[in-house]
N, C-alpha and C positions, 0 to 999 in steps of 0.2 A: 405645373405638373411636378416639379421637383419638390415643392413644399409638401404636397400630398404624400409623395414617396418618403420623405424624411419623417413625417408624422407617423406613417404606418410603421416605419422601421423603429422609431423611438418607442412605440407601443410594444413592438416585439422585443426590443432590447430590455424594456422594463420587466416584461414577463420572464424573459430568459434570466435576468439577474435575480429576480425573486425566486425562481426555481433553483437557481444555483446557490442562493443563500440557504435555503432549507436543506439542500443536499449537503452543503458544507457543514451545517449544524449537525446533521446526522452522522457525518464522518467524524466530527470532533467528539461526539458522544461515544461512538464505537471505539475510537482511539483511547479515550479515557478509561473505558471499561476494560479494554485489552491491556492497557498499561497497568491498571490496578490489579488485574488478575496475574500478570507477570510478576508484579511486586510481591503479591501474596505467595506465589510459588517459590520465588527466591528466598523470601524470609523463612518459609517452611523448610526449604532444603538446607539453608544455613543453620537453622536451629538444631537440626538433627546431625550436623556434621561433627566428626571427631576432631578434638583439638590436640591430639597426640602428635608428637614429633615423629618424623620418618625414621624408621629403623635402618641402620646402616649395616652393610656387609651381608645382606640377604639377596639371593640370586633372582628372586621373582618380582621385585619391586620395579615398577615402571616398564615392564615388558609389554610389548604390543599384543602378544598372545593372551596375556591375562586381561588386558583391556578388551579385546575382542570377545573373550568368554563372558565377561561381565555384561558387555553391551548386548550380546545376543542371547543371554539367559535371563538376567534379572531386569534389564531395562529395554526389552524389545519394544513394548508399546510406546514409551516416550521417544525412543530412537526413531521409530517409524513416523510418529506424529511430527517430530522435528524435520524429518526429511520431506514430508508432504508440505510443511510450512515453508521450507526453503524453496521447494520447487514452485509453489504458487507465488512466492515473492519474486522469483526470477521471471516467471511468465508475466506478472504484473508490471515489472520494470520494462520488459520488452514492449508491452502494449502501450504503456505511458510514453515510452521513447518514440514509438512509431505513430502516435496520434497526431492528427492535423493540428498545427499550432493556432490556426485561426478559429475564432468562435463561429458558431453557425450564423449569428446575426451579422458579423463582419463579412462573411462569405456572401450572404444574401445582398448586403448593401453593395458589395463590389460587383455582383452579377447585374443588379439593377442599374448601377451607374454605367456599366458596359453596354447594356441594352439601350439606355437613354442616349449615349454617345453614338451608337450605331444608327438609331433613328434620326438623330439630328445631323449626323455626319454624312 
């Protein structure tokens, strides 16, 4: 009986690994697209940046009030998009951290072995 159980589990393990491979392939493609988009945004932002030196002895350079005005007037949409992105990253990190470490196949093998021991024992 144990050989039949192992054969059944090996078939399931193969299916699970095949599905996992295609899932990982899609994630790699999505990561490459997202990384490329980020690179394009950074290059576009740096291309339009001023290369002037900071002016000294002016009272409004580096004040938080000026930064707040700029963030909430000129850059509202990118600021909100970044906040949503950070929030989703935090939720994703919590979900990954709380996920069960065992694969579904390993959990099923463990359950079947426990049932076999209970029947024999």
